[in-house]
Phi, psi and omega in degrees: 000131182258330184290147172273147176267096189206146174309149185277351180291170176291139182259343183261103188229148174264165182279110188308317182300335184282336193241348178279155358285144181266136175287335175226130176305151176284321189231142176233122171261110178255127191265101182300325180209159170234026169258149176224146185260006169250164171224064184300134183297348180255003189245154178302332177300335175298338178289339189089148185302317184297318177286328170301326177291320177298316191279316186244359187056051189252137179229112187288133181212162171256139177275140177281156175298323184293319174300317184293319176301327176292311180311311179301319182289332181283327174295334174302331179290347172291155179293333179234161169295152170289146174281327178211130171253111175261115177275056186218162175183226180263091185149182182257104188298334179300340177299327179275117185284354174270010185301313176301327174294323184289326175296312182298320183288318173307307181303312180296326180283341174060048184266353184212146175293333185212133173244139183217162177228138168244127185221156167278354170068008180294334182251020182276074170285171172307316182297311183293317180302316183291326175299309187290324181289321177293320174302332179099032182296133178283316182220125174248123179250121180251135183246114177274151176246018176152177178251008183203162177300322183300311183296319180302318178299316182290313185272323184247356176059043176225153169262118176235160172270097187294328175299306179299321177308308175296320176306316179301317177295319180291329179294319181295314183296321184291328188253001178289155180249278180262000182295131170272134187253108178249141178225132179229160174214146177287150178303316185290351177268000171249143170286163178305127178077020177269006184301307184292325180294323176300306182308310181298315179295325180262354187298330182246018173220027177211161172270329184209146185213148180198152177259117185258160176265143178282143175230160175284081178287335187233114182300140174089357184269119187307322182299333186240006178304136178069019181277128184241110184235153177244020184220165173265180186295348176261010172087015179270122180285148175192164180284150182305127183269133180271321188264123174282117182283344190309311187293350181274346186219358183218169168218156173237141187229111175296156180305335182272001179100356177295141180243128177245170181268029181192195178238019182279166176290341190283334184047073185299324176197142181266116183266001176161178170222145189287346180275354181245328181206161187279154177304324183291320180292314181298312180305325181260012189278168183287329178298316182290312186304319173295319177298319179290324182293324180291328179294313178295338172280357173082025181260017183313313184288350175289339171276115185305320185289321178291331183293329181278354193249143185251011181309313185301335182253359187252293189253002177275137183265156175317321185289344185268347187298135178241358183308314188278353177241011186295321182295313179299315189285329177302325182290340173295319183278340180271000000 
């Protein structure tokens, strides 16, 4: 077995409270699409687009190359490179056939230390793999939904040829150059006692693999309703967090150019649109500063969308926690 058993998140992190406010966000999540070809039963997409629109004010779209090109030009205006540009968001990025071109444009513009994609890999054909590898993708993160076609039907309500699916992943791994291939699976997508089977399956066709814990990431999804957890998706126990750290180091950009202070489906606030003002102006603007101040004041749950979101307790890392420094940091915002 060649792959490491390690979380697929970035492992080299600074203590966020020591470095904010930032002149350049660490991460930018650009959503190539907000369509998804899966309806995983722990995900908001299981509700269907109509109910997602009612629940989250959500409209599925594909990002145009013109919009993406404008985003890349605007990222250049920041004083520093991004640590990470993720061509991922709420949806399956491989649905956008321009994805290899998007990676190529970002690499040529040299706007980020790392460019990555998170995908369910169902559309990872040999042609798509060749395009992403040639474009210079740094990290491909694959989310498995089971170890058989039957499990995929149960979890994601899709019919897949699991053998062909695995052949395509192995093709990418065999032919990749400098790309890191990370694979994860949710614990609910495994049958009891299948952990070793997962490690054996992916051990020789990935660089890193991990089993994550399911959390209630999407309000209104029956599978996770009334779920109360004291751990993050990596199994680390912690106290309930009051301050969401995401708005202090990232931004998310929807296909229509709307910018939010995180990468969630909820869009708690639109802090700007790239067709009306630059990303650097949005990052340094009053809307984001007021939203960050609200977080530091412990008023996160006064925002209805933030109140529904488990991101501070799900994807936030110990180094990102701001709760204990909120009073000191608030003085900087005032």
